[in-house]
C-alpha positions as CSV (number, residue, x, y, z in Angstrom):
1,X,75.1,225.2,70.2
2,X,74.6,225.5,73.9
3,X,77.7,224.2,75.7
4,X,75.4,222.4,78.1
5,X,73.6,220.5,75.3
6,X,74.4,217.4,73.4
7,X,73.6,216.9,69.7
8,X,71.6,214.0,68.3
9,X,74.7,212.7,66.6
10,X,76.6,212.6,69.9
11,X,73.7,210.9,71.6
12,X,73.4,208.3,69.0
13,X,77.2,207.6,69.0
14,X,77.3,207.4,72.8
15,X,74.4,205.0,73.0
16,X,75.9,202.8,70.3
17,X,79.2,202.7,72.1
18,X,77.9,202.3,75.7
19,X,75.3,199.7,75.0
20,X,76.9,198.0,72.0
21,X,73.9,198.5,69.7
22,X,73.4,199.9,66.3
23,X,71.1,202.9,66.1
24,X,68.7,202.8,63.2
25,X,66.8,206.0,64.0
26,X,66.9,208.8,66.5
27,X,64.0,211.2,67.1
28,X,63.8,214.4,69.2
29,X,60.9,214.1,71.7
30,X,61.5,217.1,74.0
31,X,64.4,219.3,75.3
32,X,67.3,216.9,75.6
33,X,65.0,213.9,75.4
34,X,65.3,211.4,72.4
35,X,63.7,208.2,71.1
36,X,66.2,205.8,69.7
37,X,65.4,202.7,67.7
38,X,68.2,200.2,67.7
39,X,69.2,196.6,67.3
40,X,71.9,194.4,68.6
41,X,74.6,193.7,66.0
42,X,74.2,189.9,66.3
43,X,70.4,190.1,66.1
44,X,70.1,191.7,62.7
45,X,70.6,188.4,60.8
46,X,68.0,186.8,63.0
47,X,65.3,189.3,61.8
48,X,64.5,190.3,65.4
49,X,62.4,193.4,65.8
50,X,64.3,196.5,66.7
51,X,63.9,198.0,70.2
52,X,63.0,201.6,71.2
53,X,64.4,203.5,74.1
54,X,63.9,206.9,75.5
55,X,67.2,208.7,76.2
56,X,67.2,211.6,78.7
57,X,70.3,213.8,78.7
58,X,70.5,215.8,81.9
59,X,72.4,219.1,82.1
60,X,75.9,219.0,83.6
61,X,74.5,220.8,86.6
62,X,72.6,217.6,87.5
63,X,74.9,215.0,89.1
64,X,75.1,211.4,88.3
65,X,73.9,210.7,91.9
66,X,70.7,212.7,91.3
67,X,70.1,210.8,88.0
68,X,70.7,207.5,89.9
69,X,67.8,208.5,92.2
70,X,65.5,208.6,89.2
71,X,66.7,205.1,88.2
72,X,66.2,203.8,91.8
73,X,62.7,205.2,91.9
74,X,61.8,203.4,88.6
75,X,63.3,200.2,90.0
76,X,61.2,200.5,93.1
77,X,58.0,201.3,91.2
78,X,58.6,198.3,88.9
79,X,59.0,196.0,91.9
80,X,55.8,197.5,93.4
81,X,53.9,196.9,90.2
82,X,53.1,200.6,89.8
83,X,52.5,201.5,86.1
84,X,55.5,203.6,85.2
85,X,58.1,203.6,82.5
86,X,60.8,201.0,83.0
87,X,64.6,201.6,83.1
88,X,66.8,199.7,80.7
89,X,68.6,196.8,82.4
90,X,71.2,196.0,83.6
91,X,72.6,199.6,83.3
92,X,70.2,202.5,82.8
93,X,72.7,205.2,83.6
94,X,75.7,206.4,81.7
95,X,77.9,209.5,81.6
96,X,78.9,211.5,78.6
97,X,81.1,214.7,78.9
98,X,79.6,215.5,82.3
99,X,76.0,214.7,81.3
100,X,74.2,212.0,83.2
101,X,72.1,210.0,80.7
102,X,69.1,207.8,81.7
103,X,67.7,205.1,79.3
104,X,64.2,203.8,79.7
105,X,62.0,201.6,77.4
106,X,59.9,203.5,75.0
107,X,56.2,203.1,75.6
108,X,54.0,202.6,72.5
109,X,50.7,204.3,73.0
110,X,48.9,207.6,73.0
111,X,48.5,210.6,75.3
112,X,45.3,210.2,77.2
113,X,42.4,212.4,76.5
114,X,41.3,214.8,79.3
115,X,38.3,212.7,80.2
116,X,36.7,211.7,83.5
117,X,38.2,208.3,83.2
118,X,41.7,209.8,82.7
119,X,41.5,212.1,85.7
120,X,40.0,209.5,87.9
121,X,42.7,207.0,87.1
122,X,45.4,209.7,87.6
123,X,44.0,210.6,91.0
124,X,43.8,207.0,92.0
125,X,47.4,206.3,91.0
126,X,48.6,209.5,92.7
127,X,46.8,208.5,95.8
128,X,48.4,205.0,95.7
129,X,51.9,206.6,95.3
130,X,51.4,208.3,98.7
131,X,51.0,205.0,100.5
132,X,54.4,203.5,99.7
133,X,56.8,203.1,102.6
134,X,60.0,205.0,101.8
135,X,61.9,203.3,104.5
136,X,61.5,200.0,102.7
137,X,62.3,201.6,99.4
138,X,65.5,203.4,100.6
139,X,64.3,206.7,99.1
140,X,65.3,209.5,101.4
141,X,66.1,212.5,99.2
142,X,63.8,215.5,98.7
143,X,61.8,215.7,95.6
144,X,58.7,217.1,93.9
145,X,60.2,220.4,92.7
146,X,59.8,221.2,89.0
147,X,63.1,220.1,87.6
148,X,63.2,222.8,84.9
149,X,63.2,225.4,87.7
150,X,65.3,223.9,90.5
151,X,66.9,220.7,89.1
152,X,66.3,218.7,92.3
153,X,64.7,219.3,95.6
154,X,61.2,219.9,97.0
155,X,58.7,222.6,96.4
156,X,60.5,224.8,98.9
157,X,63.6,224.7,96.6
158,X,61.4,225.4,93.6
159,X,60.0,228.6,95.3
160,X,63.4,229.8,96.3
161,X,64.8,229.3,92.8
162,X,61.8,231.0,91.2
163,X,62.3,234.0,93.5
164,X,66.1,234.1,92.9
165,X,66.0,233.8,89.1
166,X,63.0,236.1,88.6
167,X,64.7,238.8,90.7
168,X,67.9,238.4,88.7
169,X,66.1,238.7,85.4
170,X,64.1,241.7,86.4
171,X,67.1,243.5,87.8
172,X,69.4,242.3,85.0
173,X,72.5,243.9,86.5
174,X,71.0,247.3,86.5
175,X,71.7,249.8,89.3
176,X,68.7,251.9,88.5
177,X,65.4,250.2,87.7
178,X,62.0,251.5,87.0
179,X,60.4,251.8,90.5
180,X,57.2,250.4,89.1
181,X,58.9,247.2,88.0
182,X,60.4,246.8,91.5
183,X,56.9,247.2,93.0
184,X,55.6,244.5,90.7
185,X,58.5,242.2,91.5
186,X,57.9,242.7,95.2
187,X,54.2,241.6,94.7
188,X,55.2,238.4,92.9
189,X,57.9,237.6,95.5
190,X,55.4,238.2,98.3
191,X,53.0,235.7,96.6
192,X,55.8,233.1,96.3
193,X,56.8,233.5,99.9
194,X,53.3,232.7,101.0
195,X,53.6,229.3,99.4
196,X,57.1,228.3,100.6
197,X,55.8,226.6,103.7
198,X,53.7,224.2,101.6
199,X,56.9,222.1,101.8
200,X,56.4,221.6,105.5
201,X,53.1,219.8,105.1
202,X,52.9,216.0,105.2
203,X,55.2,214.3,102.7
204,X,55.3,211.1,100.6
205,X,56.9,209.9,97.4
206,X,55.9,212.5,94.8
207,X,56.2,212.9,91.1
208,X,56.5,216.6,90.2
209,X,54.1,216.6,87.2
210,X,51.4,213.9,87.7
211,X,49.3,215.2,84.9
212,X,48.0,213.9,81.5
213,X,51.0,215.4,79.6
214,X,53.2,212.9,81.4
215,X,51.0,209.9,80.9
216,X,50.7,207.4,78.1
217,X,47.7,205.1,77.4
218,X,49.1,201.7,76.3
219,X,47.1,198.5,76.0
220,X,44.5,199.8,78.5
221,X,47.1,200.9,81.1
222,X,47.8,204.5,82.1
223,X,51.5,204.7,82.4
224,X,53.4,207.6,84.0
225,X,56.6,208.8,82.5
226,X,59.3,211.5,83.2
227,X,60.1,210.8,86.9
228,X,62.9,213.3,86.9
229,X,63.1,215.0,90.3
230,X,60.9,212.4,92.1
231,X,61.5,212.0,95.8
232,X,60.1,212.9,99.2
233,X,57.9,216.0,99.1
234,X,54.6,217.6,99.8
235,X,51.9,215.2,98.8
236,X,49.4,218.1,98.7
237,X,51.4,220.1,96.1
238,X,51.6,217.0,93.9
239,X,47.8,216.7,94.2
240,X,47.3,220.4,93.7
241,X,48.9,220.4,90.2
242,X,46.7,217.4,89.1
243,X,43.7,219.3,90.4
244,X,44.7,222.4,88.5
245,X,45.2,220.3,85.3
246,X,41.7,218.9,85.7
247,X,40.0,222.1,87.0
248,X,41.3,224.2,84.1
249,X,39.0,222.0,82.0
250,X,36.1,221.9,84.5
251,X,35.6,221.9,88.3
252,X,33.7,218.6,87.8
253,X,36.9,217.0,86.5
254,X,38.8,218.2,89.6
255,X,36.2,216.5,91.7
256,X,36.6,213.3,89.7
257,X,40.4,213.5,90.2
258,X,39.9,213.9,94.0
259,X,37.5,211.0,94.1
260,X,40.1,208.8,92.5
261,X,42.7,210.1,94.9
262,X,40.6,209.1,97.8
263,X,40.7,205.4,96.8
264,X,44.1,205.3,98.4
265,X,45.2,208.8,99.6
266,X,44.2,210.8,102.6
267,X,44.6,214.4,103.6
268,X,44.9,216.1,107.0
269,X,42.7,219.0,108.0
270,X,45.6,221.5,107.5
271,X,46.1,220.2,104.0
272,X,42.5,220.7,103.1
273,X,42.7,224.2,104.4
274,X,45.8,224.9,102.2
275,X,44.3,223.3,99.1
276,X,43.8,226.6,97.3
277,X,47.4,227.5,97.8
278,X,48.6,224.1,96.6
279,X,46.5,224.4,93.4
280,X,47.8,227.8,92.5
281,X,51.4,227.0,93.4
282,X,52.7,225.4,90.2
283,X,50.7,227.7,87.8
284,X,52.4,230.7,89.6
285,X,55.8,229.2,89.2
286,X,55.1,228.4,85.5
287,X,54.1,232.0,85.0
288,X,57.3,233.2,86.7
289,X,59.2,230.8,84.3
290,X,57.4,232.5,81.3
291,X,58.7,235.9,82.5
292,X,62.2,234.5,83.1
293,X,62.2,233.0,79.6
294,X,61.1,236.3,78.1
295,X,57.7,234.9,76.9
296,X,55.7,237.4,78.8
297,X,56.1,240.5,81.0
298,X,55.9,240.8,84.7
299,X,53.0,243.2,84.2
300,X,51.1,240.4,82.6
301,X,51.9,238.1,85.5
302,X,50.8,240.5,88.2
303,X,47.6,241.3,86.4
304,X,46.6,237.6,86.4
305,X,47.3,236.9,90.1
306,X,43.8,237.7,91.3
307,X,42.1,235.5,88.7
308,X,44.6,232.7,89.4
309,X,43.6,232.7,93.0
310,X,39.9,232.9,92.3
311,X,40.2,230.0,89.8
312,X,42.1,228.0,92.4
313,X,39.5,228.7,95.0
314,X,36.7,227.3,92.7
315,X,38.8,224.2,92.0
316,X,39.5,223.7,95.7
317,X,35.9,224.0,96.6
318,X,34.9,221.3,94.2
319,X,37.8,219.1,95.3
320,X,37.0,219.5,99.0
321,X,33.4,218.6,98.4
322,X,34.4,215.5,96.7
323,X,36.9,214.6,99.4
324,X,34.3,215.1,102.2
325,X,31.8,213.1,100.3
326,X,34.2,210.1,100.0
327,X,35.3,210.5,103.6
328,X,31.8,210.0,105.1
329,X,31.0,206.8,103.2
């Protein structure tokens, strides 16, 4: 077992001890993410329904302070009546063998379908997220970077880490490397460097992955989950990934997502000009991650760069048209 992982049995035992509950069932949801069904010892005789929580076990490289930022964001969103998962009270955070652990209430529902309604509502919620005053919330840390790549930080940190890890993997400690691989690596690094300054565009509170995969439809509400790495970051990059998720289905859905975003959110001229880069940013990082994890070759990655840009341009064109149409009303 990976030394930086925790087994299901350890998770169950820790939750039982820390929260003084009895675990009836534990289910693996994702990497280091579990659903636990539990009851209070004293409630069993009263036939109370068991409760379900989501337990996120962070790697030891992620500090308790960083995890506390996630809990603070969830508390702020709850007070702002923003539809997001809710942290367990009174203590959502615990520590086990160097792992910060966050507990939230499990949301009963279904993943939303990739429909117009879904993307409109996601766009609308993302736009509303950009309107919150971070001074009032006390949220002042950088966020928005994909936590699997950079742990914490903004998209600038995500780019730097993608560059560093990809370079390390391709070189793999070798003194002599195929010159062709170095040439391909340089091409990818150049593409990444062109996107680093997206972090300097206007910022707001951002969720790194505001896409259907992190949403649950429950009792008519579209509820966002997995707020790991949320903080102050490029609002355009957050929008860009939603537009990519919509646009990979159809450019019309990207236009719908942008229309929803415009209910609350605004973009400056410079952001509209960089929309294509913001849309292709996360797909490029995800492709780098696939190379890093050995799921594809760097040759494959370089071969798709042109089509990735062309696809992003089509999505951006549809999104700009929708934005401009809403702006003149």
